MDTraj code that builds the backbone (N, CA, C; nanometers):
import mdtraj as md
import numpy as np

residues = "MET LYS THR ASP ASP ILE THR GLN GLU LEU TYR HIS ALA LEU LEU ARG LEU SER SER LEU TYR SER ARG GLU GLY GLU ASN HIS LEU THR HIS PHE GLU ARG VAL ALA LYS ASP PHE TYR ASP GLN THR GLY CYS LEU ARG PRO GLY LYS ASP ASP ALA ALA GLY VAL TYR SER LYS GLU GLU ARG GLU GLU VAL TRP ASP ALA TRP VAL GLY GLY VAL LYS GLN GLN ALA ARG GLN ALA LEU LYS ASN TYR GLU GLU SER".split()
xyz = np.array([
    [1.1718, -2.0596, -1.5489],
    [1.1996, -1.9210, -1.6253],
    [1.2944, -1.9087, -1.6972],
    [1.2652, -1.8456, -1.8247],
    [1.3379, -1.8470, -1.9442],
    [1.5101, -1.7997, -1.9059],
    [1.5952, -1.8475, -2.0144],
    [1.7293, -1.7807, -1.9678],
    [1.7255, -1.6063, -1.9734],
    [1.6920, -1.5731, -2.0786],
    [1.6633, -1.4222, -2.0864],
    [1.6040, -1.3490, -1.9374],
    [1.5098, -1.4116, -1.8638],
    [1.4408, -1.3548, -1.7770],
    [1.5723, -1.3950, -1.6347],
    [1.5991, -1.5243, -1.6448],
    [1.7089, -1.5246, -1.5696],
    [1.8546, -1.4314, -1.5502],
    [1.8844, -1.4012, -1.6648],
    [2.0126, -1.3156, -1.6848],
    [1.9408, -1.1580, -1.6328],
    [1.8438, -1.1411, -1.7037],
    [1.7999, -1.0052, -1.6159],
    [1.7717, -0.9616, -1.4824],
    [1.7423, -1.0855, -1.3899],
    [1.7000, -1.0978, -1.2644],
    [1.8246, -1.1109, -1.2098],
    [1.9366, -1.1801, -1.2422],
    [2.0869, -1.1515, -1.1789],
    [2.1357, -1.0517, -1.2146],
    [2.1317, -1.0041, -1.3411],
    [2.1729, -0.8534, -1.3614],
    [2.1223, -0.7365, -1.2193],
    [1.9962, -0.7361, -1.2327],
    [1.9282, -0.6329, -1.1645],
    [1.9445, -0.6801, -0.9890],
    [1.9793, -0.7863, -0.9676],
    [2.0015, -0.8100, -0.8413],
    [2.1435, -0.7779, -0.8143],
    [2.2745, -0.8256, -0.8713],
    [2.3627, -0.7819, -0.8849],
    [2.4263, -0.6437, -0.8685],
    [2.3526, -0.5497, -0.9569],
    [2.3421, -0.4197, -0.9267],
    [2.2818, -0.3687, -0.8394],
    [2.1614, -0.4250, -0.7763],
    [2.1564, -0.3678, -0.6385],
    [2.2455, -0.3839, -0.5388],
    [2.2514, -0.5065, -0.5444],
    [2.3764, -0.5421, -0.4228],
    [2.4985, -0.4629, -0.4305],
    [2.5818, -0.4365, -0.5643],
    [2.6738, -0.3466, -0.5537],
    [2.6539, -0.2633, -0.5344],
    [2.5502, -0.1663, -0.5396],
    [2.5586, -0.0115, -0.5220],
    [2.5280, 0.0038, -0.3660],
    [2.5699, -0.1260, -0.2866],
    [2.5804, -0.0706, -0.1255],
    [2.7225, -0.0911, -0.0934],
    [2.8295, -0.1190, -0.1982],
    [2.9511, -0.1124, -0.1814],
    [3.0300, 0.0090, -0.2378],
    [3.1243, 0.0421, -0.1883],
    [3.2227, 0.1934, -0.2557],
    [3.2466, 0.1549, -0.3662],
    [3.2153, 0.2423, -0.5052],
    [3.2523, 0.2632, -0.5835],
    [3.3970, 0.3139, -0.6183],
    [3.4758, 0.2850, -0.7106],
    [3.6204, 0.2908, -0.7725],
    [3.6088, 0.4669, -0.7356],
    [3.7336, 0.4887, -0.6619],
    [3.7515, 0.6287, -0.6555],
    [3.6682, 0.7559, -0.5496],
    [3.5351, 0.6323, -0.4822],
    [3.4490, 0.7111, -0.3905],
    [3.5506, 0.7146, -0.2716],
    [3.5316, 0.7866, -0.1918],
    [3.5918, 0.8281, -0.0301],
    [3.4494, 0.7752, 0.0439],
    [3.4829, 0.7434, 0.1711],
    [3.3829, 0.7273, 0.2766],
    [3.2415, 0.7864, 0.2786],
    [3.2903, 0.9239, 0.2709],
    [3.1779, 1.0326, 0.3076],
    [3.0479, 1.0222, 0.1661],
    [3.1471, 1.0154, 0.0411],
    [3.0405, 0.9935, -0.0637],
    [2.9833, 0.9240, -0.0820],
    [3.0313, 0.7746, -0.0731],
    [2.9872, 0.6314, -0.0393],
    [2.8403, 0.6549, 0.0729],
    [2.8722, 0.6950, 0.1996],
    [2.7834, 0.7045, 0.2575],
    [2.6482, 0.7770, 0.2267],
    [2.6926, 0.8862, 0.1660],
    [2.5812, 0.9809, 0.1076],
    [2.5122, 0.9056, -0.0328],
    [2.5830, 0.8545, -0.0882],
    [2.5262, 0.7977, -0.2099],
    [2.4271, 0.7081, -0.1669],
    [2.4708, 0.6012, -0.0855],
    [2.3762, 0.5052, -0.0308],
    [2.2635, 0.5475, 0.0560],
    [2.3035, 0.6446, 0.1617],
    [2.1566, 0.7329, 0.2234],
    [2.0612, 0.7662, 0.1234],
    [2.1109, 0.8317, 0.0025],
    [2.0211, 0.9119, -0.0882],
    [1.9060, 0.7592, -0.1655],
    [1.9974, 0.6859, -0.1789],
    [1.9491, 0.5792, -0.2262],
    [1.7886, 0.4940, -0.1533],
    [1.8680, 0.4673, -0.0071],
    [1.8041, 0.4289, 0.0735],
    [1.6701, 0.5554, 0.1175],
    [1.6984, 0.6641, 0.1113],
    [1.6108, 0.7447, 0.1252],
    [1.4434, 0.7780, -0.0068],
    [1.5421, 0.7364, -0.0852],
    [1.4791, 0.7754, -0.2284],
    [1.3667, 0.6500, -0.2137],
    [1.4071, 0.4934, -0.1658],
    [1.3440, 0.3942, -0.1777],
    [1.2403, 0.3992, -0.0630],
    [1.2877, 0.3996, 0.0397],
    [1.2103, 0.4235, 0.1786],
    [1.1272, 0.5485, 0.2306],
    [1.2087, 0.6545, 0.1981],
    [1.1629, 0.7883, 0.2515],
    [1.1846, 0.8348, 0.4075],
    [1.2825, 0.7230, 0.4272],
    [1.3322, 0.6909, 0.5587],
    [1.5027, 0.7345, 0.5685],
    [1.5140, 0.8441, 0.6622],
    [1.6836, 0.8862, 0.6839],
    [1.7555, 0.7529, 0.7231],
    [1.8936, 0.7411, 0.6693],
    [1.9601, 0.6305, 0.6953],
    [2.0162, 0.6753, 0.8536],
    [2.0056, 0.5183, 0.9031],
    [2.0888, 0.5450, 1.0714],
    [2.2175, 0.6002, 1.0230],
    [2.2587, 0.7370, 1.1151],
    [2.3891, 0.8019, 1.0843],
    [2.3441, 0.9034, 1.0566],
    [2.2564, 0.9555, 0.9916],
    [2.2149, 1.0855, 0.9398],
    [2.1432, 1.1562, 1.0405],
    [2.1365, 1.2856, 1.0633],
    [2.1020, 1.4050, 1.1185],
    [1.9242, 1.3775, 1.0884],
    [1.8418, 1.3325, 1.1921],
    [1.7218, 1.3389, 1.1613],
    [1.6576, 1.4845, 1.2575],
    [1.6854, 1.5762, 1.2056],
    [1.6552, 1.6963, 1.2884],
    [1.4877, 1.7486, 1.2986],
    [1.3981, 1.6675, 1.2339],
    [1.2501, 1.6768, 1.2260],
    [1.2011, 1.5345, 1.3146],
    [1.2846, 1.4832, 1.3397],
    [1.2340, 1.3607, 1.4490],
    [1.1319, 1.2522, 1.3722],
    [1.1424, 1.2727, 1.2317],
    [1.0125, 1.1610, 1.1682],
    [1.0209, 0.9887, 1.2357],
    [1.1222, 0.9743, 1.2586],
    [1.1800, 0.8361, 1.2902],
    [1.2117, 0.8456, 1.4085],
    [1.2316, 0.7580, 1.4959],
    [1.3268, 0.7092, 1.6030],
    [1.4203, 0.6823, 1.5461],
    [1.5543, 0.6352, 1.6288],
    [1.6650, 0.5815, 1.6005],
    [1.6660, 0.4177, 1.5823],
    [1.5641, 0.3770, 1.6479],
    [1.5441, 0.2356, 1.6533],
    [1.4623, 0.1797, 1.4893],
    [1.3454, 0.2873, 1.4731],
    [1.2938, 0.2827, 1.3740],
    [1.3635, 0.2848, 1.2426],
    [1.4454, 0.4156, 1.2472],
    [1.5085, 0.3852, 1.1209],
    [1.6045, 0.3073, 1.1071],
    [1.6669, 0.1696, 1.2133],
    [1.7331, 0.0933, 1.2263],
    [1.6834, -0.0135, 1.1585],
    [1.5563, -0.0432, 1.2232],
    [1.4411, -0.1305, 1.1312],
    [1.4258, -0.1468, 1.0391],
    [1.3754, -0.0062, 0.9682],
    [1.3916, -0.0076, 0.7973],
    [1.5118, -0.0355, 0.7438],
    [1.6137, 0.0104, 0.7768],
    [1.7838, -0.0343, 0.7311],
    [1.8146, -0.1627, 0.7153],
    [1.7485, -0.2279, 0.8583],
    [1.8130, -0.3659, 0.8152],
    [1.6910, -0.4643, 0.7181],
    [1.5772, -0.4169, 0.7297],
    [1.4662, -0.4678, 0.6201],
    [1.5033, -0.4463, 0.5022],
    [1.5531, -0.3074, 0.4692],
    [1.5897, -0.2758, 0.3141],
    [1.6970, -0.3383, 0.2617],
    [1.8671, -0.3415, 0.3697],
    [1.9535, -0.4298, 0.3108],
    [1.9305, -0.5873, 0.3374],
    [1.8105, -0.6010, 0.4042],
    [1.8080, -0.7460, 0.4146],
    [1.7607, -0.7794, 0.2465],
    [1.6594, -0.7125, 0.2246],
    [1.5477, -0.7455, 0.0776],
    [1.6707, -0.7229, -0.0257],
    [1.7761, -0.6520, 0.0161],
    [1.8549, -0.6545, -0.1324],
    [1.9248, -0.7880, -0.1233],
    [1.9770, -0.8539, -0.0105],
    [2.0306, -0.9396, 0.0171],
    [1.9756, -1.0505, -0.0664],
    [1.8361, -1.0635, 0.0233],
    [1.7344, -1.1708, -0.0500],
    [1.7201, -1.1915, -0.1876],
    [1.7205, -1.0891, -0.2559],
    [1.6772, -1.0494, -0.3887],
    [1.7759, -1.1259, -0.4529],
    [1.9303, -1.1109, -0.4390],
    [2.0336, -1.1397, -0.4708],
    [2.0154, -1.3146, -0.4435],
    [2.0180, -1.3578, -0.3195],
    [1.9894, -1.5174, -0.2865],
    [1.9038, -1.5738, -0.4188],
    [1.7735, -1.5266, -0.4065],
    [1.6774, -1.5631, -0.4944],
    [1.6976, -1.5516, -0.6205],
    [1.7583, -1.4546, -0.6932],
    [1.8040, -1.4738, -0.8229],
    [1.9068, -1.5997, -0.8214],
    [2.0044, -1.5772, -0.7372],
    [2.0853, -1.7213, -0.7239],
    [2.0258, -1.8708, -0.7282],
    [1.9338, -1.8686, -0.6411],
    [1.8261, -1.9742, -0.6490],
    [1.7589, -2.0314, -0.7746],
    [1.7217, -1.8929, -0.8460],
    [1.6583, -1.9485, -0.9475],
    [1.7421, -1.9560, -1.0722],
    [1.8775, -1.9082, -1.0884],
    [1.9606, -1.9474, -1.1772],
    [1.9822, -2.0956, -1.1623],
    [2.0492, -2.1434, -1.0257],
    [2.0744, -2.3218, -0.9912],
    [1.9554, -2.3615, -1.0523],
    [1.8370, -2.3796, -1.0290],
    [1.7379, -2.4101, -1.0395],
    [1.6841, -2.4485, -1.2010],
    [1.7347, -2.3413, -1.2806],
    [1.7089, -2.3228, -1.4105],
    [1.7481, -2.4574, -1.5062],
])
top = md.Topology()
chain = top.add_chain()
for i, resn in enumerate(residues, 1):
    res = top.add_residue(resn, chain, resSeq=i)
    for name in ("N", "CA", "C"):
        top.add_atom(name, md.element.get_by_symbol(name[0]), res)
traj = md.Trajectory(xyz[None], top)
């Protein structure tokens, strides 16, 4: 990979990873709701802990989708670091 590509890959991986954490001045509820919205926008599934009145997904299904989503964020960061180290 070219240096510019690696820089962009690292930037996007870090941006995505950092989106899981609280931002400065953000309280717990605001943080939860922001991440829940990102999760919903990307998966179409409500975050575990949200009230799913429609019952579209079971609690177990939502937890599986959540775990896979968070795992994907972590994997993207790991892969970006690996590509950087190998460049």
